[in-house]
N, CA, C and O atoms as CSV, one atom per row, in Angstrom:
chain,resi,resn,atom,element,x,y,z
A,1,MET,N,N,-6.702,-2.781,59.288
A,1,MET,CA,C,-5.523,-3.362,58.777
A,1,MET,C,C,-5.974,-4.274,57.321
A,1,MET,O,O,-5.192,-4.488,56.395
A,2,ASP,N,N,-7.204,-4.673,57.365
A,2,ASP,CA,C,-7.600,-5.523,56.123
A,2,ASP,C,C,-7.746,-4.375,55.036
A,2,ASP,O,O,-7.325,-4.615,53.904
A,3,ASP,N,N,-8.337,-3.099,55.321
A,3,ASP,CA,C,-8.607,-2.179,54.202
A,3,ASP,C,C,-7.157,-1.687,53.711
A,3,ASP,O,O,-6.991,-1.413,52.523
A,4,LYS,N,N,-6.144,-1.582,54.610
A,4,LYS,CA,C,-4.848,-1.129,54.173
A,4,LYS,C,C,-4.162,-2.242,53.237
A,4,LYS,O,O,-3.480,-1.844,52.293
A,5,LYS,N,N,-4.297,-3.466,53.437
A,5,LYS,CA,C,-3.958,-4.483,52.514
A,5,LYS,C,C,-4.494,-4.491,51.270
A,5,LYS,O,O,-3.855,-4.550,50.219
A,6,SER,N,N,-5.768,-4.426,51.403
A,6,SER,CA,C,-6.643,-4.506,50.267
A,6,SER,C,C,-6.223,-3.221,49.388
A,6,SER,O,O,-5.977,-3.361,48.190
A,7,PHE,N,N,-6.159,-2.120,49.945
A,7,PHE,CA,C,-5.808,-0.861,49.170
A,7,PHE,C,C,-4.371,-1.066,48.458
A,7,PHE,O,O,-4.174,-0.766,47.280
A,8,GLU,N,N,-3.316,-1.655,49.383
A,8,GLU,CA,C,-1.957,-1.992,48.823
A,8,GLU,C,C,-2.025,-2.935,47.549
A,8,GLU,O,O,-1.367,-2.807,46.517
A,9,GLU,N,N,-2.911,-3.855,47.831
A,9,GLU,CA,C,-2.987,-4.915,46.467
A,9,GLU,C,C,-3.524,-4.272,45.462
A,9,GLU,O,O,-3.018,-4.451,44.354
A,10,TRP,N,N,-4.508,-3.500,45.578
A,10,TRP,CA,C,-5.075,-2.873,44.379
A,10,TRP,C,C,-4.057,-1.817,43.777
A,10,TRP,O,O,-4.000,-1.693,42.553
A,11,MET,N,N,-3.320,-1.116,44.537
A,11,MET,CA,C,-2.307,-0.267,44.073
A,11,MET,C,C,-1.322,-1.100,43.213
A,11,MET,O,O,-0.910,-0.693,42.126
A,12,ARG,N,N,-0.987,-2.224,43.731
A,12,ARG,CA,C,0.066,-2.977,43.087
A,12,ARG,C,C,-0.691,-3.579,41.680
A,12,ARG,O,O,-0.014,-3.771,40.670
A,13,ILE,N,N,-1.700,-3.772,41.696
A,13,ILE,CA,C,-2.551,-4.393,40.532
A,13,ILE,C,C,-2.588,-3.252,39.401
A,13,ILE,O,O,-2.394,-3.521,38.216
A,14,ILE,N,N,-2.856,-1.943,39.875
A,14,ILE,CA,C,-3.053,-0.829,39.172
A,14,ILE,C,C,-1.624,-0.349,38.431
A,14,ILE,O,O,-1.589,0.062,37.271
A,15,LEU,N,N,-0.593,-0.459,39.202
A,15,LEU,CA,C,0.741,-0.084,38.834
A,15,LEU,C,C,1.220,-1.225,37.929
A,15,LEU,O,O,1.944,-0.914,36.983
A,16,SER,N,N,0.915,-2.438,38.104
A,16,SER,CA,C,1.298,-3.503,37.139
A,16,SER,C,C,0.713,-3.230,35.750
A,16,SER,O,O,1.362,-3.462,34.730
A,17,ARG,N,N,-0.584,-2.709,35.735
A,17,ARG,CA,C,-1.242,-2.564,34.508
A,17,ARG,C,C,-0.522,-1.231,33.894
A,17,ARG,O,O,-0.156,-1.172,32.721
A,18,PHE,N,N,-0.398,-0.390,34.641
A,18,PHE,CA,C,0.264,0.823,34.054
A,18,PHE,C,C,1.785,0.499,33.541
A,18,PHE,O,O,2.179,1.152,32.575
A,19,ASP,N,N,2.609,-0.406,34.090
A,19,ASP,CA,C,3.669,-0.910,33.653
A,19,ASP,C,C,3.527,-1.656,32.231
A,19,ASP,O,O,4.370,-1.524,31.344
A,20,LYS,N,N,2.370,-2.453,32.107
A,20,LYS,CA,C,2.208,-3.338,30.979
A,20,LYS,C,C,1.792,-2.384,29.696
A,20,LYS,O,O,2.137,-2.706,28.558
A,21,ILE,N,N,1.131,-1.350,29.922
A,21,ILE,CA,C,0.699,-0.289,28.981
A,21,ILE,C,C,1.930,0.502,28.555
A,21,ILE,O,O,2.069,0.893,27.397
A,22,ASP,N,N,2.800,0.724,29.502
A,22,ASP,CA,C,4.123,1.504,29.175
A,22,ASP,C,C,4.984,0.765,28.391
A,22,ASP,O,O,5.672,1.311,27.529
A,23,LYS,N,N,5.027,-0.797,28.668
A,23,LYS,CA,C,5.866,-1.831,27.778
A,23,LYS,C,C,5.366,-1.662,26.316
A,23,LYS,O,O,6.019,-1.511,25.283
A,24,THR,N,N,3.765,-1.744,26.558
A,24,THR,CA,C,3.396,-1.907,25.116
A,24,THR,C,C,3.471,-0.678,24.316
A,24,THR,O,O,3.498,-0.758,23.088
A,25,LEU,N,N,3.509,0.469,24.928
A,25,LEU,CA,C,3.890,1.958,24.055
A,25,LEU,C,C,5.250,1.799,23.556
A,25,LEU,O,O,5.516,2.040,22.379
A,26,ASP,N,N,6.205,1.367,24.477
A,26,ASP,CA,C,7.485,1.233,24.204
A,26,ASP,C,C,7.868,0.496,22.958
A,26,ASP,O,O,8.662,0.893,22.105
A,27,GLN,N,N,7.162,-0.692,22.966
A,27,GLN,CA,C,7.293,-1.793,21.806
A,27,GLN,C,C,6.567,-1.003,20.460
A,27,GLN,O,O,7.056,-1.080,19.333
A,28,MET,N,N,5.481,-0.332,20.732
A,28,MET,CA,C,4.893,0.439,19.450
A,28,MET,C,C,5.886,1.349,18.865
A,28,MET,O,O,6.094,1.403,17.653
A,29,ASN,N,N,6.567,2.147,19.840
A,29,ASN,CA,C,7.623,3.101,19.331
A,29,ASN,C,C,8.811,2.470,18.761
A,29,ASN,O,O,9.428,3.035,17.859
A,30,LYS,N,N,9.175,1.329,19.230
A,30,LYS,CA,C,10.331,0.674,18.611
A,30,LYS,C,C,9.932,0.024,17.304
A,30,LYS,O,O,10.760,-0.230,16.429
A,31,LEU,N,N,8.696,-0.227,17.201
A,31,LEU,CA,C,8.121,-0.797,15.751
A,31,LEU,C,C,8.238,0.317,14.683
A,31,LEU,O,O,8.761,0.187,13.577
A,32,LYS,N,N,7.628,1.508,15.225
A,32,LYS,CA,C,7.748,2.647,14.217
A,32,LYS,C,C,9.192,3.047,13.710
A,32,LYS,O,O,9.482,3.425,12.575
A,33,ASP,N,N,9.973,2.895,14.714
A,33,ASP,CA,C,11.462,3.132,14.440
A,33,ASP,C,C,11.970,2.152,13.344
A,33,ASP,O,O,12.720,2.505,12.434
A,34,CYS,N,N,11.471,0.828,13.522
A,34,CYS,CA,C,11.910,-0.138,12.711
A,34,CYS,C,C,11.542,-0.019,11.288
A,34,CYS,O,O,12.304,-0.394,10.396
A,35,PHE,N,N,10.393,0.495,11.067
A,35,PHE,CA,C,9.769,0.734,9.851
A,35,PHE,C,C,10.002,2.236,9.187
A,35,PHE,O,O,9.066,2.841,8.662
A,36,GLU,N,N,11.116,2.684,9.251
A,36,GLU,CA,C,11.703,3.787,8.748
A,36,GLU,C,C,10.572,5.001,9.160
A,36,GLU,O,O,10.274,5.892,8.364
A,37,GLY,N,N,10.096,4.913,10.284
A,37,GLY,CA,C,9.312,5.997,10.975
A,37,GLY,C,C,7.727,6.068,10.372
A,37,GLY,O,O,6.907,6.879,10.804
A,38,ASP,N,N,7.450,5.146,9.370
A,38,ASP,CA,C,6.204,5.041,8.735
A,38,ASP,C,C,5.161,4.600,9.763
A,38,ASP,O,O,5.362,3.703,10.582
A,39,THR,N,N,4.013,5.317,9.651
A,39,THR,CA,C,2.893,4.840,10.707
A,39,THR,C,C,2.386,3.472,10.410
A,39,THR,O,O,2.244,3.038,9.267
A,40,LEU,N,N,2.125,2.829,11.483
A,40,LEU,CA,C,1.778,1.293,11.477
A,40,LEU,C,C,0.446,1.020,11.666
A,40,LEU,O,O,-0.108,1.636,12.577
A,41,LEU,N,N,-0.176,0.266,11.039
A,41,LEU,CA,C,-1.714,0.180,11.274
A,41,LEU,C,C,-1.724,-1.178,11.717
A,41,LEU,O,O,-0.809,-1.942,11.413
A,42,ASP,N,N,-2.850,-1.584,12.524
A,42,ASP,CA,C,-2.990,-3.115,12.807
A,42,ASP,C,C,-4.230,-3.451,12.016
A,42,ASP,O,O,-4.654,-2.677,11.158
A,43,ASN,N,N,-4.848,-4.666,12.315
A,43,ASN,CA,C,-5.932,-5.261,11.680
A,43,ASN,C,C,-7.132,-4.367,11.913
A,43,ASN,O,O,-7.852,-4.020,10.978
A,44,HIS,N,N,-7.320,-4.036,13.030
A,44,HIS,CA,C,-8.501,-3.078,13.349
A,44,HIS,C,C,-8.523,-1.895,12.856
A,44,HIS,O,O,-9.606,-1.341,12.667
A,45,ASP,N,N,-7.363,-1.295,12.561
A,45,ASP,CA,C,-7.264,-0.004,11.933
A,45,ASP,C,C,-7.596,-0.202,10.584
A,45,ASP,O,O,-8.576,0.410,10.160
A,46,LEU,N,N,-6.921,-0.996,9.766
A,46,LEU,CA,C,-7.217,-1.430,8.490
A,46,LEU,C,C,-8.674,-1.690,8.192
A,46,LEU,O,O,-9.178,-1.143,7.211
A,47,CYS,N,N,-9.404,-2.503,8.986
A,47,CYS,CA,C,-10.706,-2.874,8.818
A,47,CYS,C,C,-11.372,-1.535,8.640
A,47,CYS,O,O,-11.904,-1.291,7.557
A,48,LYS,N,N,-11.388,-0.622,9.638
A,48,LYS,CA,C,-12.011,0.467,9.656
A,48,LYS,C,C,-11.771,1.532,8.503
A,48,LYS,O,O,-12.651,2.265,8.051
A,49,LEU,N,N,-10.272,1.502,8.045
A,49,LEU,CA,C,-10.032,2.332,6.905
A,49,LEU,C,C,-10.585,1.975,5.681
A,49,LEU,O,O,-11.116,2.803,4.941
A,50,LEU,N,N,-10.471,0.533,5.369
A,50,LEU,CA,C,-10.910,0.033,4.190
A,50,LEU,C,C,-12.448,-0.363,4.206
A,50,LEU,O,O,-13.042,-0.680,3.175
A,51,GLY,N,N,-13.017,-0.322,5.398
A,51,GLY,CA,C,-14.665,-0.786,5.566
A,51,GLY,C,C,-14.865,-2.096,5.109
A,51,GLY,O,O,-15.869,-2.401,4.465
A,52,VAL,N,N,-13.797,-3.055,5.456
A,52,VAL,CA,C,-13.953,-4.640,5.289
A,52,VAL,C,C,-13.870,-5.214,6.482
A,52,VAL,O,O,-13.641,-4.618,7.534
A,53,THR,N,N,-14.080,-6.557,6.330
A,53,THR,CA,C,-13.906,-7.446,7.575
A,53,THR,C,C,-12.540,-8.065,7.975
A,53,THR,O,O,-11.668,-7.985,7.111
A,54,LYS,N,N,-12.234,-8.629,9.070
A,54,LYS,CA,C,-10.947,-9.046,9.279
A,54,LYS,C,C,-10.626,-10.185,8.095
A,54,LYS,O,O,-9.566,-10.343,7.489
A,55,ARG,N,N,-11.746,-10.852,7.972
A,55,ARG,CA,C,-11.700,-11.998,6.790
A,55,ARG,C,C,-11.132,-11.671,5.564
A,55,ARG,O,O,-10.339,-12.376,4.940
A,56,THR,N,N,-11.662,-10.317,5.157
A,56,THR,CA,C,-11.114,-9.800,3.796
A,56,THR,C,C,-9.760,-9.559,3.919
A,56,THR,O,O,-8.990,-10.023,3.077
A,57,ILE,N,N,-9.322,-8.839,4.933
A,57,ILE,CA,C,-7.842,-8.409,5.098
A,57,ILE,C,C,-7.003,-9.801,5.167
A,57,ILE,O,O,-5.830,-9.792,4.793
A,58,ALA,N,N,-7.517,-10.826,5.577
A,58,ALA,CA,C,-6.802,-12.040,5.756
A,58,ALA,C,C,-6.645,-12.666,4.204
A,58,ALA,O,O,-5.637,-13.267,3.831
A,59,ARG,N,N,-7.712,-12.438,3.448
A,59,ARG,CA,C,-7.676,-12.733,2.119
A,59,ARG,C,C,-6.512,-11.962,1.229
A,59,ARG,O,O,-5.772,-12.465,0.383
A,60,TYR,N,N,-6.571,-10.690,1.645
A,60,TYR,CA,C,-5.680,-9.804,1.017
A,60,TYR,C,C,-4.233,-10.273,1.227
A,60,TYR,O,O,-3.417,-10.391,0.312
A,61,ARG,N,N,-3.974,-10.553,2.647
A,61,ARG,CA,C,-2.719,-11.083,2.912
A,61,ARG,C,C,-2.340,-12.554,2.118
A,61,ARG,O,O,-1.208,-12.744,1.673
A,62,GLN,N,N,-3.263,-13.409,2.017
A,62,GLN,CA,C,-3.112,-14.816,1.560
A,62,GLN,C,C,-2.797,-14.406,-0.015
A,62,GLN,O,O,-1.832,-14.964,-0.537
A,63,LYS,N,N,-3.437,-13.615,-0.666
A,63,LYS,CA,C,-3.152,-13.537,-2.079
A,63,LYS,C,C,-1.986,-12.456,-2.409
A,63,LYS,O,O,-1.796,-11.966,-3.522
A,64,LYS,N,N,-1.249,-12.179,-1.246
A,64,LYS,CA,C,-0.109,-11.193,-1.483
A,64,LYS,C,C,-0.509,-9.864,-1.857
A,64,LYS,O,O,0.412,-9.180,-2.303
A,65,LEU,N,N,-1.579,-9.346,-1.797
A,65,LEU,CA,C,-2.059,-8.160,-2.479
A,65,LEU,C,C,-1.673,-6.806,-1.518
A,65,LEU,O,O,-1.538,-5.643,-1.899
A,66,LEU,N,N,-1.549,-7.325,-0.227
A,66,LEU,CA,C,-1.091,-6.276,0.648
A,66,LEU,C,C,0.056,-6.686,1.649
A,66,LEU,O,O,-0.057,-7.648,2.408
A,67,PRO,N,N,1.233,-5.830,1.586
A,67,PRO,CA,C,2.350,-6.386,2.359
A,67,PRO,C,C,2.063,-6.219,3.828
A,67,PRO,O,O,1.411,-5.257,4.235
A,68,PHE,N,N,2.520,-7.103,4.588
A,68,PHE,CA,C,2.299,-6.867,5.943
A,68,PHE,C,C,3.522,-7.495,6.881
A,68,PHE,O,O,4.373,-8.228,6.377
A,69,TYR,N,N,3.531,-7.198,8.068
A,69,TYR,CA,C,4.588,-7.385,8.903
A,69,TYR,C,C,4.345,-7.909,10.276
A,69,TYR,O,O,3.488,-7.299,10.915
A,70,THR,N,N,4.921,-8.904,10.851
A,70,THR,CA,C,4.592,-9.491,12.200
A,70,THR,C,C,5.641,-9.150,13.075
A,70,THR,O,O,6.805,-9.031,12.690
A,71,TYR,N,N,5.209,-8.962,14.440
A,71,TYR,CA,C,6.099,-8.641,15.562
A,71,TYR,C,C,6.320,-9.905,16.471
A,71,TYR,O,O,5.788,-10.974,16.174
A,72,ASP,N,N,7.043,-9.776,17.483
A,72,ASP,CA,C,7.179,-10.613,18.456
A,72,ASP,C,C,6.005,-11.285,19.038
A,72,ASP,O,O,6.011,-12.500,19.235
A,73,ASN,N,N,5.041,-10.569,19.308
A,73,ASN,CA,C,3.696,-11.096,19.869
A,73,ASN,C,C,2.851,-11.725,18.921
A,73,ASN,O,O,1.782,-12.227,19.268
A,74,GLY,N,N,3.317,-11.736,17.558
A,74,GLY,CA,C,2.401,-12.371,16.563
A,74,GLY,C,C,1.405,-11.491,15.968
A,74,GLY,O,O,0.625,-11.912,15.114
A,75,ARG,N,N,1.395,-10.195,16.414
A,75,ARG,CA,C,0.417,-9.335,15.801
A,75,ARG,C,C,0.822,-8.720,14.477
A,75,ARG,O,O,1.989,-8.448,14.197
A,76,VAL,N,N,-0.242,-8.514,13.662
A,76,VAL,CA,C,0.087,-8.170,12.248
A,76,VAL,C,C,-0.058,-6.644,12.041
A,76,VAL,O,O,-0.980,-5.972,12.505
A,77,TYR,N,N,0.926,-6.194,11.314
A,77,TYR,CA,C,0.868,-4.502,10.945
A,77,TYR,C,C,1.163,-4.387,9.600
A,77,TYR,O,O,1.755,-5.204,8.895
A,78,TYR,N,N,0.676,-3.239,9.276
A,78,TYR,CA,C,0.678,-2.762,7.921
A,78,TYR,C,C,1.328,-1.234,7.869
A,78,TYR,O,O,0.931,-0.345,8.621
A,79,LYS,N,N,2.363,-1.047,6.899
A,79,LYS,CA,C,2.644,0.286,6.740
A,79,LYS,C,C,1.697,1.336,6.080
A,79,LYS,O,O,1.313,1.026,4.952
A,80,ALA,N,N,1.316,2.353,6.510
A,80,ALA,CA,C,0.471,3.277,6.065
A,80,ALA,C,C,0.615,3.604,4.641
A,80,ALA,O,O,-0.322,3.727,3.852
A,81,SER,N,N,1.986,3.747,4.350
A,81,SER,CA,C,2.229,4.175,2.935
A,81,SER,C,C,2.010,2.962,1.849
A,81,SER,O,O,1.761,3.198,0.667
A,82,GLU,N,N,2.131,1.641,2.385
A,82,GLU,CA,C,1.829,0.605,1.691
A,82,GLU,C,C,0.423,0.439,1.508
A,82,GLU,O,O,-0.001,0.070,0.413
A,83,VAL,N,N,-0.427,0.695,2.564
A,83,VAL,CA,C,-1.940,0.676,2.193
A,83,VAL,C,C,-2.361,1.674,1.606
A,83,VAL,O,O,-3.453,1.513,1.060
A,84,GLU,N,N,-1.759,2.949,1.484
A,84,GLU,CA,C,-2.011,3.965,0.536
A,84,GLU,C,C,-1.828,3.572,-1.024
A,84,GLU,O,O,-2.508,4.065,-1.925
A,85,GLN,N,N,-0.914,2.713,-1.186
A,85,GLN,CA,C,-0.433,2.319,-2.486
A,85,GLN,C,C,-1.514,1.268,-2.946
A,85,GLN,O,O,-1.994,1.389,-4.073
A,86,PHE,N,N,-1.932,0.207,-2.092
A,86,PHE,CA,C,-2.791,-0.701,-2.127
A,86,PHE,C,C,-4.135,-0.218,-2.669
A,86,PHE,O,O,-4.760,-0.746,-3.588
A,87,MET,N,N,-4.516,0.944,-1.915
A,87,MET,CA,C,-5.818,1.650,-2.058
A,87,MET,C,C,-5.903,2.281,-3.406
A,87,MET,O,O,-6.977,2.281,-4.008
A,88,GLN,N,N,-4.728,2.869,-3.959
A,88,GLN,CA,C,-4.685,3.384,-5.131
A,88,GLN,C,C,-4.768,2.471,-6.258
A,88,GLN,O,O,-5.427,2.707,-7.271
A,89,LYS,N,N,-4.062,1.391,-6.050
A,89,LYS,CA,C,-4.259,0.124,-7.219
A,89,LYS,C,C,-5.649,-0.340,-7.153
A,89,LYS,O,O,-6.277,-0.580,-8.184
A,90,LYS,N,N,-6.197,-0.487,-5.886
A,90,LYS,CA,C,-7.532,-1.218,-6.003
A,90,LYS,C,C,-8.511,-0.171,-6.519
A,90,LYS,O,O,-9.535,-0.566,-7.077
A,91,GLY,N,N,-8.320,0.901,-6.404
A,91,GLY,CA,C,-9.251,1.931,-6.981
A,91,GLY,C,C,-9.198,2.124,-8.420
A,91,GLY,O,O,-10.162,2.433,-9.120
A,92,LYS,N,N,-7.814,1.889,-8.877
A,92,LYS,CA,C,-7.557,1.938,-10.407
A,92,LYS,C,C,-8.258,0.664,-11.062
A,92,LYS,O,O,-8.829,0.710,-12.151
A,93,THR,N,N,-8.146,-0.505,-10.253
A,93,THR,CA,C,-8.507,-1.654,-10.939
A,93,THR,C,C,-10.137,-1.724,-11.013
A,93,THR,O,O,-10.712,-2.302,-11.935
A,94,GLN,N,N,-10.832,-1.058,-9.920
A,94,GLN,CA,C,-12.204,-1.034,-9.900
A,94,GLN,C,C,-12.760,-0.080,-11.082
A,94,GLN,O,O,-13.772,-0.339,-11.732
A,95,THR,N,N,-12.002,0.985,-11.251
A,95,THR,CA,C,-12.450,1.884,-12.056
A,95,THR,C,C,-12.214,1.457,-13.478
A,95,THR,O,O,-13.064,1.586,-14.359
A,96,GLY,N,N,-10.877,0.881,-13.681
A,96,GLY,CA,C,-10.468,0.397,-15.050
A,96,GLY,C,C,-11.331,-0.875,-15.481
A,96,GLY,O,O,-11.464,-1.125,-16.679
A,97,GLY,N,N,-11.873,-1.617,-14.576
A,97,GLY,CA,C,-12.833,-2.756,-14.913
A,97,GLY,C,C,-14.228,-2.244,-15.185
A,97,GLY,O,O,-14.965,-2.940,-15.884
A,98,ALA,N,N,-14.651,-1.120,-14.712
A,98,ALA,CA,C,-16.027,-0.672,-14.985
A,98,ALA,C,C,-16.068,-0.028,-16.308
A,98,ALA,O,O,-17.104,-0.193,-16.952
A,99,SER,N,N,-15.170,0.645,-16.805
A,99,SER,CA,C,-15.090,1.131,-18.044
A,99,SER,C,C,-15.268,0.414,-19.158
A,99,SER,O,O,-15.175,0.953,-20.261
């Protein structure tokens, strides 16, 4: 009997985690719809893309160099199209300053 109870408890835990993942995916899909279907990046994605630290990303936000959006859970997101514009401007500034 204990094995059966243990199995049932583990199944409840696993199913609750699947429910949590499902809810997170639903929120992400809703977020994408809210932002005109633009791909959304989080801090981790942006750090990898730009090759910078989270602190550098925070400085970009503070200086209003990079538009960002927050959602109910407090997480920060960036539109891929706006990140692309930021990268183009940043690249032009660096190239322009070196000449």
